[in-house]
VMD Tcl script that builds the backbone (N, CA, C; Angstrom):
set m [mol new atoms 219]
animate dup $m
set s [atomselect $m all]
$s set {name element resname resid chain x y z} {
  {N N MET 1 A 12.801 34.784 42.943}
  {CA C MET 1 A 11.048 35.195 42.966}
  {C C MET 1 A 10.265 34.087 43.421}
  {N N LYS 2 A 9.534 34.364 44.016}
  {CA C LYS 2 A 8.229 33.507 44.644}
  {C C LYS 2 A 6.829 33.849 44.370}
  {N N PRO 3 A 5.864 32.885 44.267}
  {CA C PRO 3 A 4.573 33.159 43.696}
  {C C PRO 3 A 3.826 34.107 44.964}
  {N N LEU 4 A 2.792 34.564 44.730}
  {CA C LEU 4 A 2.043 35.429 45.790}
  {C C LEU 4 A 1.399 34.484 46.755}
  {N N THR 5 A 1.293 33.330 46.463}
  {CA C THR 5 A 0.718 32.186 47.479}
  {C C THR 5 A 1.582 32.056 48.452}
  {N N GLN 6 A 3.005 32.493 48.331}
  {CA C GLN 6 A 3.737 31.839 49.525}
  {C C GLN 6 A 4.313 33.396 50.218}
  {N N ALA 7 A 3.593 34.512 49.971}
  {CA C ALA 7 A 3.888 35.561 50.441}
  {C C ALA 7 A 3.004 35.463 51.811}
  {N N PRO 8 A 3.927 36.541 53.022}
  {CA C PRO 8 A 3.280 36.897 54.370}
  {C C PRO 8 A 1.930 37.735 53.861}
  {N N PHE 9 A 1.049 37.386 54.736}
  {CA C PHE 9 A -0.236 38.489 54.517}
  {C C PHE 9 A 0.163 39.964 55.331}
  {N N GLU 10 A -0.601 40.839 54.976}
  {CA C GLU 10 A -0.899 42.002 55.482}
  {C C GLU 10 A 0.632 42.806 55.273}
  {N N GLU 11 A 1.399 42.363 54.706}
  {CA C GLU 11 A 2.688 43.193 54.123}
  {C C GLU 11 A 2.457 43.756 52.877}
  {N N THR 12 A 3.172 44.961 52.417}
  {CA C THR 12 A 3.110 45.418 50.970}
  {C C THR 12 A 3.936 44.615 50.284}
  {N N LEU 13 A 3.686 44.317 49.359}
  {CA C LEU 13 A 4.502 43.499 48.395}
  {C C LEU 13 A 4.623 44.117 46.982}
  {N N ILE 14 A 5.720 43.831 46.059}
  {CA C ILE 14 A 5.909 44.448 44.901}
  {C C ILE 14 A 5.866 43.111 43.779}
  {N N ILE 15 A 5.021 43.386 42.702}
  {CA C ILE 15 A 5.069 42.325 41.654}
  {C C ILE 15 A 6.096 42.439 40.773}
  {N N ALA 16 A 6.878 41.449 40.616}
  {CA C ALA 16 A 8.287 41.104 39.755}
  {C C ALA 16 A 7.698 41.132 38.487}
  {N N SER 17 A 6.878 40.136 38.318}
  {CA C SER 17 A 6.335 39.373 37.002}
  {C C SER 17 A 5.161 38.772 36.796}
  {N N VAL 18 A 4.183 38.782 35.860}
  {CA C VAL 18 A 3.130 37.765 35.911}
  {C C VAL 18 A 3.401 36.863 35.028}
  {N N SER 19 A 3.293 35.573 34.926}
  {CA C SER 19 A 3.550 34.575 34.308}
  {C C SER 19 A 2.653 33.454 34.338}
  {N N GLY 20 A 2.804 32.766 33.255}
  {CA C GLY 20 A 1.859 31.407 33.468}
  {C C GLY 20 A 1.200 31.011 32.282}
  {N N ASP 21 A 0.013 30.428 32.729}
  {CA C ASP 21 A -1.015 30.523 31.350}
  {C C ASP 21 A -1.511 31.677 30.736}
  {N N PRO 22 A -1.268 31.937 29.563}
  {CA C PRO 22 A -1.583 33.268 28.773}
  {C C PRO 22 A -3.072 33.625 28.971}
  {N N LEU 23 A -3.879 32.983 29.395}
  {CA C LEU 23 A -5.576 33.181 29.419}
  {C C LEU 23 A -5.507 34.071 30.894}
  {N N LEU 24 A -4.836 33.014 31.876}
  {CA C LEU 24 A -4.873 33.721 33.132}
  {C C LEU 24 A -4.177 35.033 33.433}
  {N N THR 25 A -2.944 35.084 32.578}
  {CA C THR 25 A -2.168 36.235 32.817}
  {C C THR 25 A -2.637 37.580 32.094}
  {N N ARG 26 A -3.432 37.191 31.081}
  {CA C ARG 26 A -4.272 38.240 30.313}
  {C C ARG 26 A -5.176 39.023 31.244}
  {N N ARG 27 A -5.846 37.951 31.945}
  {CA C ARG 27 A -7.187 38.514 32.719}
  {C C ARG 27 A -6.628 39.155 34.020}
  {N N LEU 28 A -5.566 39.040 34.752}
  {CA C LEU 28 A -4.837 39.763 35.603}
  {C C LEU 28 A -4.280 41.022 35.232}
  {N N ARG 29 A -3.694 40.855 33.997}
  {CA C ARG 29 A -3.367 42.462 33.298}
  {C C ARG 29 A -4.422 43.271 33.183}
  {N N GLU 30 A -5.530 42.885 32.840}
  {CA C GLU 30 A -6.760 43.429 32.896}
  {C C GLU 30 A -7.375 44.037 33.817}
  {N N MET 31 A -6.862 43.114 34.831}
  {CA C MET 31 A -7.341 43.631 36.153}
  {C C MET 31 A -6.498 44.777 36.868}
  {N N GLY 32 A -5.569 44.650 36.305}
  {CA C GLY 32 A -4.356 45.945 36.794}
  {C C GLY 32 A -3.295 45.441 37.555}
  {N N PHE 33 A -2.938 44.041 37.562}
  {CA C PHE 33 A -2.011 43.338 38.206}
  {C C PHE 33 A -0.706 43.464 36.937}
  {N N HIS 34 A 0.259 44.214 37.256}
  {CA C HIS 34 A 1.439 44.077 36.388}
  {C C HIS 34 A 2.612 44.440 36.920}
  {N N HIS 35 A 3.635 44.509 36.490}
  {CA C HIS 35 A 5.055 44.793 36.727}
  {C C HIS 35 A 5.265 45.890 37.803}
  {N N GLY 36 A 5.661 45.643 39.062}
  {CA C GLY 36 A 6.046 46.955 39.725}
  {C C GLY 36 A 4.740 47.482 40.581}
  {N N CYS 37 A 3.502 47.112 40.504}
  {CA C CYS 37 A 2.371 47.180 41.200}
  {C C CYS 37 A 2.518 46.610 42.820}
  {N N GLU 38 A 1.956 47.463 43.711}
  {CA C GLU 38 A 1.992 46.936 45.144}
  {C C GLU 38 A 0.737 46.639 45.637}
  {N N VAL 39 A 0.708 45.264 46.305}
  {CA C VAL 39 A -0.612 44.567 46.241}
  {C C VAL 39 A -0.196 44.050 47.944}
  {N N ARG 40 A -1.119 43.756 48.565}
  {CA C ARG 40 A -1.261 43.515 49.868}
  {C C ARG 40 A -2.378 42.100 50.076}
  {N N ILE 41 A -1.873 40.998 50.537}
  {CA C ILE 41 A -2.751 39.890 50.762}
  {C C ILE 41 A -3.407 40.128 52.165}
  {N N LEU 42 A -4.826 40.482 52.242}
  {CA C LEU 42 A -5.612 40.742 53.338}
  {C C LEU 42 A -6.024 39.511 54.076}
  {N N GLY 43 A -6.171 38.225 53.544}
  {CA C GLY 43 A -6.471 37.322 54.320}
  {C C GLY 43 A -6.737 36.144 53.071}
  {N N ARG 44 A -7.359 35.011 53.593}
  {CA C ARG 44 A -7.732 33.953 52.638}
  {C C ARG 44 A -9.011 33.468 53.005}
  {N N ALA 45 A -9.996 33.015 51.912}
  {CA C ALA 45 A -11.330 32.620 52.530}
  {C C ALA 45 A -10.970 31.013 53.101}
  {N N PRO 46 A -12.081 30.589 54.143}
  {CA C PRO 46 A -12.090 29.122 54.635}
  {C C PRO 46 A -11.858 28.029 53.490}
  {N N PHE 47 A -11.314 27.219 54.047}
  {CA C PHE 47 A -11.312 25.686 53.328}
  {C C PHE 47 A -10.412 25.855 51.962}
  {N N ASN 48 A -9.215 26.617 52.061}
  {CA C ASN 48 A -8.406 26.646 50.787}
  {C C ASN 48 A -9.090 27.572 49.883}
  {N N GLY 49 A -10.132 28.478 50.111}
  {CA C GLY 49 A -10.728 29.222 49.169}
  {C C GLY 49 A -9.814 30.722 48.597}
  {N N PRO 50 A -10.271 31.334 48.025}
  {CA C PRO 50 A -9.547 32.434 47.325}
  {C C PRO 50 A -8.815 33.216 48.370}
  {N N PHE 51 A -7.749 33.997 47.681}
  {CA C PHE 51 A -6.936 35.031 48.473}
  {C C PHE 51 A -7.593 36.328 48.211}
  {N N VAL 52 A -7.931 36.937 49.125}
  {CA C VAL 52 A -8.222 38.563 49.395}
  {C C VAL 52 A -7.124 39.264 49.017}
  {N N VAL 53 A -6.967 39.984 48.224}
  {CA C VAL 53 A -5.983 40.863 47.980}
  {C C VAL 53 A -6.316 42.336 47.466}
  {N N GLN 54 A -5.450 43.377 48.241}
  {CA C GLN 54 A -5.508 44.759 47.931}
  {C C GLN 54 A -4.732 45.337 46.819}
  {N N LEU 55 A -5.488 45.909 45.740}
  {CA C LEU 55 A -4.776 46.465 44.575}
  {C C LEU 55 A -4.912 47.950 44.567}
  {N N HIS 56 A -4.207 48.943 44.950}
  {CA C HIS 56 A -4.673 50.218 44.906}
  {C C HIS 56 A -5.765 50.332 45.902}
  {N N ASP 57 A -6.938 50.952 45.461}
  {CA C ASP 57 A -8.241 51.151 46.111}
  {C C ASP 57 A -9.059 50.086 46.191}
  {N N SER 58 A -8.849 48.945 45.459}
  {CA C SER 58 A -9.736 47.775 45.276}
  {C C SER 58 A -9.117 46.653 45.918}
  {N N VAL 59 A -10.210 45.891 46.434}
  {CA C VAL 59 A -10.086 44.711 47.106}
  {C C VAL 59 A -10.611 43.576 46.239}
  {N N LEU 60 A -9.691 42.548 45.896}
  {CA C LEU 60 A -10.248 41.467 44.775}
  {C C LEU 60 A -10.143 40.203 45.778}
  {N N ALA 61 A -10.674 39.119 44.992}
  {CA C ALA 61 A -10.587 37.798 45.170}
  {C C ALA 61 A -9.841 36.926 44.078}
  {N N LEU 62 A -8.713 36.365 44.429}
  {CA C LEU 62 A -7.978 35.408 43.327}
  {C C LEU 62 A -7.941 34.043 43.922}
  {N N ARG 63 A -8.492 33.110 42.793}
  {CA C ARG 63 A -8.183 31.828 42.986}
  {C C ARG 63 A -6.683 31.551 43.056}
  {N N LEU 64 A -6.494 30.292 43.663}
  {CA C LEU 64 A -5.041 29.590 43.625}
  {C C LEU 64 A -4.260 29.853 42.297}
  {N N ALA 65 A -4.804 29.320 41.300}
  {CA C ALA 65 A -4.174 29.494 40.023}
  {C C ALA 65 A -3.783 30.756 39.577}
  {N N GLU 66 A -4.594 31.733 40.002}
  {CA C GLU 66 A -4.487 33.429 39.522}
  {C C GLU 66 A -3.356 33.628 40.367}
  {N N ALA 67 A -3.363 33.603 41.714}
  {CA C ALA 67 A -2.450 33.973 42.425}
  {C C ALA 67 A -1.032 33.340 42.384}
  {N N GLU 68 A -1.046 32.140 41.797}
  {CA C GLU 68 A 0.361 31.571 41.458}
  {C C GLU 68 A 0.799 32.231 40.219}
  {N N CYS 69 A 0.125 33.061 39.542}
  {CA C CYS 69 A 0.671 33.764 38.291}
  {C C CYS 69 A 1.411 34.908 38.603}
  {N N LEU 70 A 1.189 35.330 39.609}
  {CA C LEU 70 A 1.887 36.777 40.252}
  {C C LEU 70 A 3.286 36.353 41.207}
  {N N LEU 71 A 4.273 36.833 40.333}
  {CA C LEU 71 A 5.656 36.444 41.189}
  {C C LEU 71 A 5.888 37.807 41.809}
  {N N ILE 72 A 6.576 37.563 43.229}
  {CA C ILE 72 A 6.923 38.808 43.835}
  {C C ILE 72 A 8.454 38.561 43.801}
  {N N ASN 73 A 9.345 39.604 44.394}
  {CA C ASN 73 A 10.752 39.473 44.985}
  {C C ASN 73 A 10.777 38.741 46.446}
}
mol reanalyze $m
mol bondsrecalc $m
mol representation Tube
mol addrep $m
């Protein structure tokens, strides 16, 4: 498994696990990220800004620390 931060853009990815800081993982689960969800990285903001991620019909911005908590296969 590798973190979402190392995944290629514009590909459909499956979340294998949400792990890391309990406060961040709780927030991510409340946003809808959980095991088995499909996500796509649409891009990244300039100057190492947040990742722009599509989850279902929503487009969300995730900070680096949040994106590193999402592990994919």
